[in-house]
C-alpha positions in Angstrom: -40.7 17.9 27.8 -36.8 19.0 26.5 -34.7 16.7 28.1 -32.1 18.0 30.0 -27.8 16.5 30.7 -26.4 17.8 33.8 -22.0 18.0 33.6 -20.2 18.0 36.7 -17.1 18.2 35.6 -16.2 18.9 32.0 -12.8 17.2 31.3 -11.7 14.9 28.3 -14.5 12.7 29.0 -17.2 14.6 30.2 -16.5 16.7 27.2 -16.2 14.1 24.5 -19.7 12.8 26.3 -21.2 16.2 26.1 -19.8 16.6 22.4 -21.6 13.0 21.1 -25.1 14.1 23.6 -24.7 17.0 21.3 -24.5 15.4 17.8 -26.7 12.7 18.4 -29.4 14.9 20.6 -29.0 18.3 19.0 -32.4 19.2 21.0 -31.4 18.1 24.9 -30.0 21.0 27.2 -27.1 20.7 28.4 -26.0 22.1 31.4 -22.1 22.1 33.2 -20.2 22.6 36.0 -16.4 22.9 36.2 -13.8 25.2 38.1 -12.3 26.2 35.0 -13.8 28.8 33.7 -12.2 29.0 30.6 -13.4 25.3 29.9 -16.9 26.4 30.8 -16.5 29.3 28.3 -14.8 27.1 25.0 -18.0 24.4 25.7 -20.6 27.3 25.2 -18.4 28.8 22.8 -19.0 26.0 20.5 -22.6 25.5 21.6 -22.0 22.3 23.1 -23.3 23.1 26.7 -26.5 25.6 27.0 -25.8 26.7 31.0 -22.5 27.1 32.5 -22.7 26.7 35.5 -20.1 28.6 38.5 -21.0 25.9 41.1 -23.9 23.1 41.3 -26.8 24.7 41.9 -30.6 25.0 41.1 -29.6 24.5 37.1 -29.4 20.9 37.9 -33.2 20.3 38.8 -34.9 17.7 36.7 -31.9 16.3 35.0 -32.4 13.2 32.8 -29.0 12.2 33.9 -26.2 14.0 35.9 -22.6 12.8 35.1 -20.7 13.3 37.5 -16.5 13.5 35.4 -13.9 15.3 38.0 -10.6 13.0 39.1 -12.2 9.7 41.1 -11.1 11.3 44.1 -13.6 14.2 43.7 -16.4 12.7 42.8 -17.8 11.0 45.7 -17.2 14.7 47.3 -19.3 15.7 45.0 -22.1 13.2 44.9 -23.8 15.0 48.4 -24.3 18.1 46.0 -25.8 16.2 43.7 -28.0 14.0 45.9 -30.5 17.2 46.3 -31.1 16.6 42.6 -32.1 13.7 42.0 -35.7 13.0 41.3 -37.2 9.2 40.2 -36.3 9.4 36.3 -33.0 11.0 36.8 -29.7 8.6 36.5 -26.7 9.6 38.6 -23.5 8.2 37.4 -19.7 9.1 37.0 -17.1 8.3 34.5 -14.4 7.1 36.7 -12.4 3.7 36.0 -12.5 3.0 39.6 -15.6 1.8 40.9 -15.8 0.9 44.4 -15.0 3.8 46.7 -18.1 5.7 44.8 -20.6 2.7 45.1 -19.7 2.4 48.4 -20.3 6.4 49.1 -23.7 5.9 47.5 -24.8 3.4 49.8 -24.0 5.3 53.0 -25.9 8.4 51.2 -28.8 6.1 50.8 -29.3 7.1 47.2 -28.4 3.3 45.3 -31.8 3.6 43.5 -30.7 6.3 41.3 -27.0 5.4 40.6 -25.8 3.9 37.4 -22.0 3.7 37.5 -20.1 4.4 34.4 -16.5 3.9 32.8 -16.7 4.4 28.5 -13.1 2.5 28.0 -11.7 4.9 26.3 -9.4 7.9 26.7 -5.9 9.7 25.5 -2.4 10.2 26.8 -3.9 13.9 26.7 -6.1 15.4 28.9 -8.7 17.8 29.4 -11.7 19.3 27.3 -9.7 21.4 24.3 -8.3 17.4 23.8 -12.0 16.1 23.8 -13.9 15.1 21.3 -17.6 13.1 20.3 -15.6 10.2 18.5 -13.9 9.4 21.6 -16.4 7.4 22.8 -17.2 5.9 19.5 -17.1 1.7 19.4 -15.7 1.6 23.2 -16.7 -0.4 25.5 -19.0 1.5 27.8 -19.3 -0.3 31.3 -22.2 0.5 33.1 -22.1 -0.8 37.0 -25.3 -0.3 38.7 -26.3 0.0 42.4 -28.4 -3.2 43.5 -31.3 -0.6 44.1 -31.4 0.8 40.4 -34.9 -0.3 38.8 -34.1 -2.3 35.7 -35.7 0.0 33.6 -33.5 2.9 34.1 -30.6 0.0 33.6 -32.2 -0.5 30.2 -33.0 3.0 29.6 -29.1 3.6 30.5 -27.9 1.4 28.1 -29.4 2.2 25.7 -28.6 6.0 25.5 -24.9 4.7 25.1 -25.7 2.9 22.3 -27.0 6.2 20.8 -24.2 8.0 21.4 -22.1 4.9 19.3 -21.1 3.3 22.1 -21.1 -0.8 23.7 -22.6 -1.1 27.0 -21.3 -4.0 29.0 -22.8 -4.9 32.2 -20.4 -5.6 35.3 -20.8 -5.7 39.3 -18.3 -2.7 40.7 -15.9 -5.7 42.2 -14.9 -7.5 39.1 -15.0 -4.1 37.3 -12.0 -2.6 39.6 -10.2 -6.1 39.3 -10.5 -6.5 35.9 -9.5 -2.6 34.7 -6.7 -2.0 37.1 -5.3 -5.5 35.3 -6.0 -4.2 32.0 -5.7 -0.3 32.4 -4.0 0.4 35.4 -1.3 -2.2 35.9 -0.3 -1.2 32.5 -0.1 2.9 33.4 2.2 1.5 36.3 4.7 -0.5 34.3 4.7 2.5 31.8 5.7 4.8 34.1 8.5 2.7 36.5 9.6 1.7 33.5 10.1 5.1 32.1 12.0 6.2 35.3 14.4 2.8 35.2 15.7 3.8 32.4 16.0 7.5 33.7 18.0 6.5 36.2 20.0 4.0 34.9 21.1 5.8 31.4 24.1 6.4 30.6 25.9 10.7 31.0 25.2 10.5 27.3 21.3 9.9 27.5 22.1 7.1 25.0 19.3 5.0 26.0 16.7 8.3 25.6 18.0 9.0 22.1 18.2 5.6 21.0 14.6 4.9 22.5 13.0 2.2 19.8 9.7 2.3 18.6 8.9 -0.7 20.8 10.1 1.6 24.1 8.1 4.3 22.8 5.0 2.1 22.2 4.5 0.8 25.2 5.7 3.6 27.1 3.3 6.1 25.5 0.8 6.1 28.1 3.5 7.1 31.1 2.8 10.5 29.0 -1.1 10.6 30.7 -2.2 12.9 33.7 0.0 12.4 36.7 -3.2 13.8 39.3 -5.5 11.2 37.3 -3.3 8.4 37.6 -2.5 9.5 41.4 -5.9 9.6 42.3 -6.9 5.6 40.7 -3.5 4.3 41.9 -5.2 5.8 45.5 -8.4 4.5 44.8 -7.9 1.3 43.5 -5.9 0.0 46.1 -6.8 -3.2 47.3 -7.1 -4.6 44.0 -3.8 -2.9 42.5 -1.8 -4.3 45.2 -3.1 -7.5 44.8 -2.5 -7.2 41.1 0.8 -5.2 41.4 2.4 -8.8 43.5 0.8 -11.6 41.3 2.5 -9.4 38.5 5.9 -9.0 40.5 5.9 -13.2 40.6 5.8 -12.6 37.0 8.3 -11.0 36.7 10.7 -12.9 38.9 10.1 -15.7 36.9 11.0 -14.7 33.8 14.9 -13.9 35.6 14.6 -17.1 37.2 13.9 -18.5 33.5 17.1 -16.2 32.2 19.3 -16.9 35.0 18.7 -21.2 34.6 19.1 -20.4 30.9 15.9 -21.9 30.1 15.6 -21.9 26.5 12.4 -24.0 25.8 10.6 -21.9 29.2 11.8 -18.6 27.5 10.8 -19.7 23.9 7.5 -20.7 25.4 7.3 -17.0 27.4 7.5 -15.6 24.6 5.2 -17.8 22.0 2.4 -17.9 24.4 2.1 -13.9 25.1 3.1 -13.5 21.3 -0.5 -16.4 20.6 -2.7 -14.2 23.5 -1.8 -11.1 22.1 -2.5 -11.6 18.7 -6.1 -13.1 19.4 -6.9 -9.9 20.6 -9.4 -8.3 18.3 -8.1 -5.7 16.5 -10.8 -3.2 17.4 -11.4 -0.1 18.4 -14.2 -1.5 21.2 -11.3 -3.1 23.4 -8.7 -1.5 25.3 -6.1 -2.4 23.0 -6.4 0.1 20.0 -5.6 -1.0 16.3 -3.4 1.4 14.7 -3.5 2.2 10.9 -0.4 2.4 9.6 1.5 2.5 6.6 5.3 2.7 6.6 7.6 3.4 3.5 11.0 3.6 2.0 11.9 7.1 1.1 15.1 9.0 0.0 16.7 11.5 2.1 16.3 14.8 0.1 14.7 17.4 0.2 10.8 17.5 -0.5 10.7 13.8 -0.2 7.8 13.8 2.8 6.0 17.0 1.7 5.8 15.0 -1.9 4.0 12.2 -0.4 1.7 14.3 1.6 1.0 15.7 -1.1 -0.2 12.8 -2.9 -1.9 12.2 -0.1 -3.8 15.5 0.8 -4.8 15.3 -3.2 -6.9 12.0 -2.7 -8.8 13.4 0.5 -6.6 11.4 2.8 -6.4 13.1 6.4 -3.4 11.9 7.9 -3.0 11.5 11.7 0.7 11.2 12.2 4.0 11.5 9.8 7.2 10.6 10.8 10.7 9.6 10.4 11.5 6.1 12.1 15.1 6.6 13.4 15.8 3.7 15.5 14.4 0.8 13.3 15.7 -2.6 14.6 12.3 -3.9 15.0 10.6 -2.0 11.9 10.6 -1.8 7.8 10.4 1.5 6.9 11.9 4.8 6.7 8.9 6.9 7.2 5.7 6.1 9.4 2.1 7.2 8.4 -1.0 6.8 10.9 -4.3 7.3 9.6 -7.7 7.4 11.5 -8.8 4.5 9.8 -8.5 1.5 8.1 -9.9 2.5 4.5 -7.3 5.6 4.9 -4.4 3.2 5.3 -5.2 0.6 2.3 -6.2 3.6 0.4 -3.0 5.2 1.1 -1.2 2.1 0.6 -2.2 1.3 -3.1 -1.4 5.2 -3.6 1.8 5.0 -2.8 2.7 1.9 -4.5 0.8 3.3 -7.5 4.2 6.2 -6.9 6.5 3.2 -6.9 6.9 3.8 -2.9 8.1 0.7 -1.7 5.4 0.7 0.8 5.4 -2.1 4.3 1.6 -2.5 6.1 0.8 -3.1 9.0 
């Protein structure tokens, strides 16, 4: 019997999972519903999905998996509609980064035996199906939060399926998940958004802060470009853990302020030394929430064709660039030109090539 997979919502994460399934299980039938008709048309045109459903209808019968991939506040609403298509061997799952609400709704509906929450710890500041790709979840942690009534066999089968999509399954209970992700994922987004708004609100009349923003500022605020609708839903749905986490974080800021107010040199040094050591101990792995950037910096003379010459050298050696650009504020950076690659081997090969052509190269 041909396996069938259902998707309710086909945005960045749903689209990426669907593409991974199509890549590794080309014979599977994929049916998808999304409010955006252009998304369904594009996914059909690209042969990622077989059936574009205009509503959650009988196309979802006989699915091995049904993925809820809408924003977290909508996923709970879709549960009732999806429930009528569940059967003994079906796994109902979601991809939201908040789990408590949907687990409580699953319990209220009495469908615990089917539900295994899912959270692929991958994403982008860009959203929508057009930005999805099969590689998005490759080597990424994929947290599974089984409901209490799910058979062990189902959990094992889902974990095997996740592994087959080249992701790394991790089992957690849903309360633990929400506290962990609230700290390492949700809190950073709130900090980034608040910091950007703080700069906006306190900038000079000539916007000097905005125009002189250093690489460090841009690095830690990159995620402020994420979907405001998605983060609005996440903050509301993860309210209790986030409120506790924010309270604790505010206390750490107050302690930092106190160190500076008292000119406590040893305490200030300890603040930066311990954070540096802990940050450096985090594995530079694609699996973790902190993803390694494969970058090469090099010095170039400001002349016409300078960047083009480097791009030609790399392209002629079959090296694909992810990004390239001039670093205007080099307060904490060496090198005029920043070149980013998709993998470690490409960045190392690029460094060797550029050094061969007598460029001064700084590897990260």
